[in-house]
Every structure is written in C-alpha cells, then in structure tokens.
SERO-4910 file (N, C-alpha, C, O; in steps of 0.05 Angstrom, whole numbers):
BEGIN
 pado doro    nc1    nc2    nc3   cac1   cac2   cac3    cc1    cc2    cc3    oc1    oc2    oc3
  Met    A    -43  -1660   -903    -63  -1657   -881    -71  -1627   -878    -54  -1609   -880
  Glu    A    -94  -1622   -876   -105  -1595   -872   -106  -1588   -842   -111  -1605   -825
  Ser    A   -100  -1562   -836   -103  -1555   -809   -115  -1526   -808   -110  -1509   -825
  Lys    A   -130  -1522   -787   -141  -1494   -782   -124  -1477   -764   -114  -1485   -743
  Ile    A   -122  -1452   -772   -107  -1434   -752   -127  -1423   -732   -147  -1411   -740
  Arg    A   -122  -1428   -707   -140  -1419   -686   -129  -1396   -670   -144  -1378   -662
  Thr    A   -102  -1396   -667    -90  -1379   -649    -69  -1361   -664    -77  -1341   -676
  Thr    A    -43  -1368   -663    -22  -1351   -671    -26  -1337   -697    -25  -1350   -718
  Arg    A    -31  -1310   -698    -37  -1296   -720    -25  -1269   -717    -32  -1256   -697
  Val    A    -10  -1258   -733      1  -1232   -733    -10  -1215   -756     -5  -1220   -780
  Arg    A    -24  -1193   -748    -34  -1173   -767    -14  -1151   -771     -6  -1138   -752
  Trp    A     -6  -1147   -797     12  -1127   -802     -5  -1100   -811    -23  -1101   -827
  Asn    A      3  -1079   -799    -11  -1053   -807      3  -1045   -831     27  -1043   -832
  Ile    A    -14  -1041   -852     -2  -1032   -881     -8  -1004   -886    -29   -994   -878
  Lys    A     11   -992   -901      8   -966   -907    -15   -959   -926    -26   -978   -938
  Gln    A    -23   -934   -928    -47   -928   -946    -40   -933   -974    -58   -940   -990
  Thr    A    -14   -930   -982     -6   -935  -1012    -13   -966  -1016    -25   -973  -1036
  Val    A     -4   -982   -998    -10  -1012  -1002    -38  -1017  -1000    -48  -1034  -1016
  Arg    A    -54  -1004   -981    -82  -1011   -979    -98  -1003  -1005   -119  -1014  -1010
  Lys    A    -87   -984  -1022    -98   -975  -1044    -89   -990  -1070    -98   -984  -1092
  Met    A    -71  -1010  -1066    -59  -1026  -1088    -81  -1041  -1103    -97  -1054  -1089
  Met    A    -84  -1041  -1127   -104  -1055  -1143    -99  -1086  -1141    -76  -1094  -1146
  Leu    A   -117  -1102  -1136   -115  -1130  -1138   -113  -1141  -1166   -104  -1163  -1171
  Asn    A   -124  -1124  -1184   -122  -1134  -1216    -96  -1127  -1229    -93  -1132  -1253
  Lys    A    -77  -1115  -1213    -51  -1112  -1225    -35  -1139  -1229    -38  -1157  -1213
  Leu    A    -20  -1141  -1249     -5  -1165  -1253     15  -1171  -1232     34  -1156  -1228
  Asn    A     12  -1192  -1217     31  -1200  -1196     36  -1180  -1177     60  -1175  -1174
  Pro    A     19  -1166  -1163     25  -1146  -1144     40  -1158  -1123     35  -1181  -1115
  Thr    A     58  -1143  -1113     75  -1153  -1091     77  -1131  -1069     72  -1107  -1073
  Ile    A     85  -1140  -1045     91  -1121  -1023    117  -1131  -1011    120  -1155  -1006
  Gln    A    135  -1112  -1006    161  -1120   -992    160  -1102   -964    151  -1080   -963
  Phe    A    171  -1115   -943    175  -1101   -919    199  -1114   -906    209  -1135   -915
  Gly    A    210  -1102   -884    233  -1111   -875    259  -1098   -886    257  -1081   -904
  Asn    A    283  -1107   -876    306  -1097   -889    327  -1119   -889    325  -1138   -873
  Gly    A    347  -1115   -907    369  -1136   -904    360  -1162   -915    347  -1165   -936
  Ser    A    368  -1182   -898    361  -1209   -903    332  -1217   -901    322  -1237   -911
  Thr    A    317  -1198   -885    289  -1201   -879    269  -1195   -901    246  -1204   -902
  Asp    A    280  -1179   -920    265  -1172   -945    252  -1196   -958    265  -1216   -960
  Phe    A    227  -1195   -967    214  -1217   -983    189  -1206   -995    177  -1187   -986
  Lys    A    182  -1219  -1017    158  -1211  -1033    135  -1226  -1021    139  -1248  -1010
  Met    A    110  -1216  -1024     89  -1231  -1015     66  -1229  -1039     63  -1208  -1051
  Tyr    A     52  -1250  -1043     35  -1254  -1065      8  -1259  -1053      7  -1272  -1032
  Cys    A    -14  -1251  -1065    -42  -1259  -1057    -43  -1288  -1058    -39  -1299  -1079
  Ser    A    -49  -1302  -1038    -53  -1332  -1038    -79  -1341  -1031    -84  -1365  -1031
  Tyr    A    -97  -1322  -1026   -125  -1331  -1020   -144  -1307  -1027   -138  -1284  -1022
  Ile    A   -166  -1314  -1037   -188  -1295  -1043   -213  -1306  -1032   -220  -1329  -1037
  Pro    A   -226  -1289  -1017   -251  -1297  -1003   -272  -1310  -1023   -273  -1304  -1047
  Lys    A   -287  -1329  -1012   -310  -1343  -1029   -327  -1324  -1042   -339  -1330  -1063
  Ser    A   -331  -1300  -1032   -350  -1282  -1044   -339  -1273  -1071   -354  -1261  -1086
  Phe    A   -312  -1278  -1078   -301  -1269  -1102   -302  -1291  -1122   -293  -1286  -1144
  Asp    A   -313  -1315  -1116   -311  -1336  -1136   -327  -1331  -1158   -319  -1343  -1178
  Thr    A   -347  -1317  -1161   -361  -1311  -1184   -350  -1292  -1204   -360  -1288  -1226
  Asn    A   -329  -1279  -1194   -316  -1261  -1211   -292  -1274  -1227   -271  -1281  -1216
  Glu    A   -296  -1278  -1252   -276  -1295  -1269   -252  -1280  -1270   -231  -1293  -1269
  Lys    A   -249  -1254  -1271   -225  -1241  -1269   -208  -1244  -1246   -184  -1245  -1248
  Leu    A   -221  -1247  -1221   -206  -1253  -1196   -200  -1282  -1197   -179  -1290  -1187
  Lys    A   -215  -1298  -1209   -206  -1326  -1208   -180  -1329  -1224   -162  -1343  -1216
  Leu    A   -178  -1317  -1246   -155  -1319  -1264   -132  -1307  -1248   -110  -1318  -1249
  Phe    A   -136  -1283  -1233   -117  -1271  -1217   -107  -1289  -1195    -83  -1290  -1190
  Tyr    A   -124  -1302  -1183   -119  -1321  -1161   -101  -1344  -1171    -84  -1353  -1156
  Asp    A   -106  -1353  -1196    -90  -1376  -1207    -62  -1368  -1211    -44  -1386  -1211
  Glu    A    -57  -1343  -1216    -30  -1335  -1223    -13  -1329  -1199     11  -1324  -1202
  Leu    A    -25  -1330  -1173     -7  -1322  -1150     -2  -1345  -1133    -17  -1364  -1132
  Val    A     21  -1342  -1116     28  -1362  -1097     37  -1349  -1073     45  -1326  -1073
  Cys    A     35  -1365  -1052     48  -1353  -1027     78  -1361  -1027     86  -1379  -1041
  Cys    A     93  -1347  -1010    123  -1354  -1010    132  -1375   -993    147  -1370   -974
  Val    A    123  -1399   -999    129  -1422   -982    157  -1429   -988    170  -1441   -970
  Asp    A    169  -1424  -1012    196  -1430  -1015    217  -1416   -999    237  -1428   -989
  Thr    A    211  -1391   -996    228  -1373   -979    224  -1379   -949    243  -1384   -934
  Tyr    A    198  -1380   -941    192  -1383   -912    172  -1408   -911    147  -1405   -909
  Pro    A    183  -1431   -913    165  -1455   -912    147  -1459   -890    128  -1474   -891
  Glu    A    155  -1443   -865    140  -1447   -840    119  -1427   -839    103  -1428   -820
  Lys    A    116  -1410   -858     97  -1389   -857     80  -1386   -884     90  -1392   -906
  Tyr    A     56  -1378   -882     40  -1369   -904     35  -1341   -904     30  -1330   -883
  Ile    A     36  -1328   -925     29  -1300   -928      2  -1294   -941     -1  -1303   -964
  Tyr    A    -16  -1282   -930    -43  -1278   -938    -48  -1250   -945    -41  -1233   -929
  Ile    A    -60  -1243   -967    -70  -1215   -969   -102  -1219   -975   -111  -1232   -994
  Ile    A   -117  -1205   -956   -146  -1208   -960   -156  -1183   -977   -147  -1160   -972
  Gly    A   -172  -1186   -993   -182  -1165  -1013   -212  -1163  -1007   -225  -1181   -997
  Tyr    A   -222  -1138  -1015   -250  -1131  -1013   -260  -1113  -1033   -244  -1101  -1047
  Tyr    A   -285  -1111  -1037   -294  -1094  -1060   -301  -1066  -1050   -314  -1063  -1029
  Asn    A   -292  -1045  -1065   -303  -1019  -1059   -326  -1014  -1079   -321  -1006  -1102
  Phe    A   -350  -1018  -1069   -372  -1018  -1086   -378   -992  -1101   -389   -990  -1123
  Lys    A   -370   -970  -1086   -374   -943  -1101   -359   -938  -1126   -367   -925  -1145
  Gln    A   -335   -950  -1122   -316   -946  -1146   -312   -971  -1162   -297   -971  -1181
  Tyr    A   -324   -993  -1154   -323  -1017  -1167   -294  -1026  -1173   -287  -1032  -1196
  Glu    A   -278  -1026  -1152   -249  -1032  -1153   -243  -1051  -1131   -257  -1050  -1111
  Gln    A   -223  -1069  -1132   -215  -1087  -1115   -189  -1078  -1101   -168  -1072  -1113
  Tyr    A   -192  -1076  -1075   -168  -1064  -1060   -157  -1086  -1040   -172  -1104  -1032
  Ile    A   -133  -1085  -1034   -121  -1100  -1012   -130  -1088   -988   -130  -1063   -985
  Ser    A   -139  -1104   -969   -151  -1092   -945   -135  -1102   -921   -130  -1085   -903
  Glu    A   -128  -1125   -918   -113  -1136   -894    -90  -1154   -902    -92  -1168   -922
  Leu    A    -69  -1154   -888    -46  -1171   -891    -38  -1186   -868    -32  -1176   -846
  Phe    A    -38  -1212   -873    -33  -1229   -848     -7  -1246   -853     -3  -1257   -875
  Leu    A     11  -1248   -833     33  -1267   -834     24  -1288   -812     20  -1282   -789
  Val    A     23  -1310   -821     10  -1334   -806     30  -1357   -801     39  -1370   -820
  His    A     35  -1363   -778     52  -1388   -773     36  -1414   -781     15  -1421   -769
  Asn    A     48  -1426   -801     34  -1450   -812     53  -1473   -817     61  -1478   -840
  Pro    A     62  -1487   -794     82  -1508   -797     74  -1531   -816     91  -1543   -830
  Ser    A     49  -1536   -816     39  -1560   -830     39  -1554   -861     39  -1573   -877
  Gly    A     39  -1529   -868     40  -1525   -897     13  -1523   -911     12  -1515   -934
  Thr    A     -7  -1529   -898    -37  -1528   -908    -53  -1514   -888    -52  -1521   -864
  Thr    A    -69  -1495   -894    -85  -1482   -876   -113  -1475   -888   -115  -1466   -911
  Ile    A   -135  -1479   -871   -160  -1469   -877   -166  -1443   -863   -165  -1441   -839
  Phe    A   -173  -1423   -881   -172  -1396   -868   -202  -1386   -866   -208  -1368   -850
  Glu    A   -220  -1397   -881   -245  -1381   -884   -260  -1376   -857   -272  -1355   -852
  Glu    A   -257  -1394   -839   -273  -1392   -815   -257  -1377   -793   -266  -1374   -770
  Glu    A   -234  -1370   -801   -218  -1361   -779   -214  -1327   -783   -209  -1314   -763
  Leu    A   -217  -1317   -805   -212  -1289   -811   -239  -1275   -815   -258  -1286   -827
  Asp    A   -241  -1251   -806   -265  -1234   -809   -258  -1217   -834   -238  -1204   -833
  Tyr    A   -274  -1216   -854   -270  -1202   -877   -286  -1175   -876   -308  -1174   -865
  Leu    A   -275  -1153   -888   -290  -1129   -889   -316  -1132   -907   -332  -1113   -910
***
C-alpha cells in the first residue's frame, strides 16, 4: 500500500564536498553519525525530469535505499542539473520516517 509523506521530514544539512558529489559515480554513498549509528545511503529516487536521461535511468536502477538496516525509514538523495557545467550534483538529503515501507514523494518535495 502506498502512502504520501505529508508531515514528518528531517532535512540534513550536507557539506560542500557531499553537495558536489557526482551522481554518475558508481554507487555513490554518504556516511554520517558515529559508532552504531553509521550507515550508508544510496540514491533511491530521481525526479521525473531526469526520466529522459538514459544514463540516469541506469544509475537509478543500480541504487537502493537502506531499508534492510533501517526498515522504518527511507533515505532519499535529490539530484539536480548544473546546466552551465552539464553535471549532475546531489542537492538535498532527506531522512524520512516511512513506517509503511512505500512512499510517494513527487508532490511533497520542492526540487531545485
């Protein structure tokens, strides 16, 4: 069953080095926290505007969110185009409480 996220949403401020991480790198990951709270995050959603880009489609197919480690949450990385340099950068990082395991995000997030 699908559910929409309307409220609880935590936006993590990400460092400049993370912001500039290329989306087309093989399995890019981000780690934060320390000790037992460390975990990897994968790009689990790419905005509809990217659907015509075959490279990003293939990239999307390779990535998963970390539901095995944190089944009550989904980790999302939102990407956007830098049109001047024609590169794809990670722009926003969201940790979202998602107890149902399925979420529709398109109408809930504002993309750059």
